[in-house]
C-alpha positions, 0 to 999 in steps of 0.5 A: 950828764948821765953816765951809762955803765958798760953793762948797760951799754952792752945791753942796749947794743945787744937788745935795743939797737937791733930794733931801731930800724923797725921802730923808725918804720913804725913811727913813720907809718903811724905818726908821719907828722912827728919828728922821728929823730927826736922821739928815738933820741928821747927814747934812748935818753930814757933808757940810758937813765936805767940803773938796772935792766933785769926787770925788762923781759922783752927789750923790743917791747920796752923800746916801743913802749918807751917811744910810744910814751914819748909820742903821747907826752909830746901830744899832751904838751902840744895840745895841737891835734891834727885830724889827719893823724887820727889814723895814727891812733889806730896804728898806735894801738896796733904797734908791732909789739908782741902780745898787744893788749886786746883791750888797748886795741879795742880802745883805739878802734873805739876812738877812731870810730868816735872821730869817724862819727864826728866827721859824719855829723858835720853838715853835708858840704863841710863833711864832703870838703873835710873828707876830700882834704883831710882824709883823701888828701885832695889839694885845696885848689882841686876841691874848689874846682870840683865843688865849684867853690873858692879856695877860701871857702874850702879852707874855711870849711876844713877849719870849721869842720876840724874845730867842730870835731875837736870841740866835741873831743874830751881832753883825754881823747885829744891827748891820745891822738898824734899831732902835726908839728907846725914849724913855720917861722910865722907860727913861732913869731906868733907864739913869741908875741903871746 
């Protein structure tokens, strides 16, 4: 157990806690599929391990970067990428930090453009179904009715489209994208059997 010094507790209370609401709002907007409480708690745990804080010029920026790193580590660990979260990549690069690096913003935009090009490269029906389902958020049943397909075909087209996109991304590109957690009992049982 890490014991925080009274000085660190005071510093966190004065310089970190006032930004928690804004951090949570940013995380919610950029990464709707992550567990925000876990990310915030892990960020606080990392800050609690600091032995000194004099090197931190901008506590707000430090908090946001710490949370960003927590999210990226979760992504790298899980390696389950949701294309729905690709928009979060752009938000990640434009996090409400003072003085965000122009290079980082450009890199994020390039990654998003890459995913958009991969979507455009899908066959016509797959692209249409994928966009409706994953980008526009149209329910599977409604897509099936609109396009005269069965729901199974819609589901399969989305899965194949996602697989094609992910197969063309490098490990580094995948690691930079937010994930969607699957917390169904069935998926946890499947993992236990492996």
